[in-house]
N, C-alpha and C positions, 0 to 999 in steps of 0.2 A: 449524645461523642464519643466517638469514632474510635482503636485501640491503635494504639500505637501501627501494629503488625496491617492494621485493614489502611493507614495512613504507606506502608513502608512499601505496599502491594503497589497505593496506582501511583505512587512515584515509580516503580519498575513499569509497570504498566506505559504511563507517560514515554519512561522514559524511552522503554523500545518504540509507542511508536512516532516516539520521534527522531529512534535509529536509521525507520522504515523508511522515513521522508529519506534522509539521509541519504542514504543505500537509490536507494529513486535515481534523487538529485546525479548521484553518481553515471548511474547506467547511463540518464538521462547525457550530460557531459560527452561518456563515451562514443556513446551510435555517433553525438552527433561530428566526433574526428573521423572516427569510419567512416559516415559518411560525405565527411570534406575529404576522404582521402578517394573513396572511386567520384565523386562528382565536380570537386572544387569546393575549396570555399563562397556557396552565393548566397546572394537571400532566402534562392529555394532552398539549398540544403536546410536552414535552419529552421524554416518553416515547415518541413518536412516534421520536422527531428522534436519541434514543439505539437503541432499536429498528434502529431501520432501520443505523442505522450501525454496529452490534454485530453484524447480521446482511449485511452486507456487505462486512464484517473475516472472517466468517466461512466467510458463500461465495465467498467473494476464495480465500480458503484452502483449501478442495474445486476449486476448479475449475482455481487455477494446479501445483494436483497432476497431474493428466494436463495440462493444457497445456505444463506444460518439457520434458515426459517425450516426448512427440509432438515442440518442437520441442528437447529437445537429438539424436533421431531425426534431424530434418527437418536439421540445422545440424554432426551431427557432434559436436557440442559436448563434450569431457569437462568441461570445468570447471562446475561446476551456477552457478557469480556472473555468468555469461555467458551465461545462458540468463532468469537469475531478469534483469538486465539490460535481454532481450530484453523480455521479458516486463513489466517497467515501463512501459518504453514504446511498450510496445502500446494 
């Protein structure tokens, strides 16, 4: 059975994870507006923003595997959540 503090920390981690996703969606909307101002409101503009957003997520996932393994070795951290937190702050 997990303690109240563990549940509290898990809830905080889930909340911060959701906040991270919300911030990335706000960035996507901002980039779309910037591209519309530059290139006009076209399907190409929307596709460019979506491709860059999805591509960035995929590239980040690939890089984070190596970065978290290296960072875990450097910090000696056994908990993957802490390593993920350090990577997110970076």
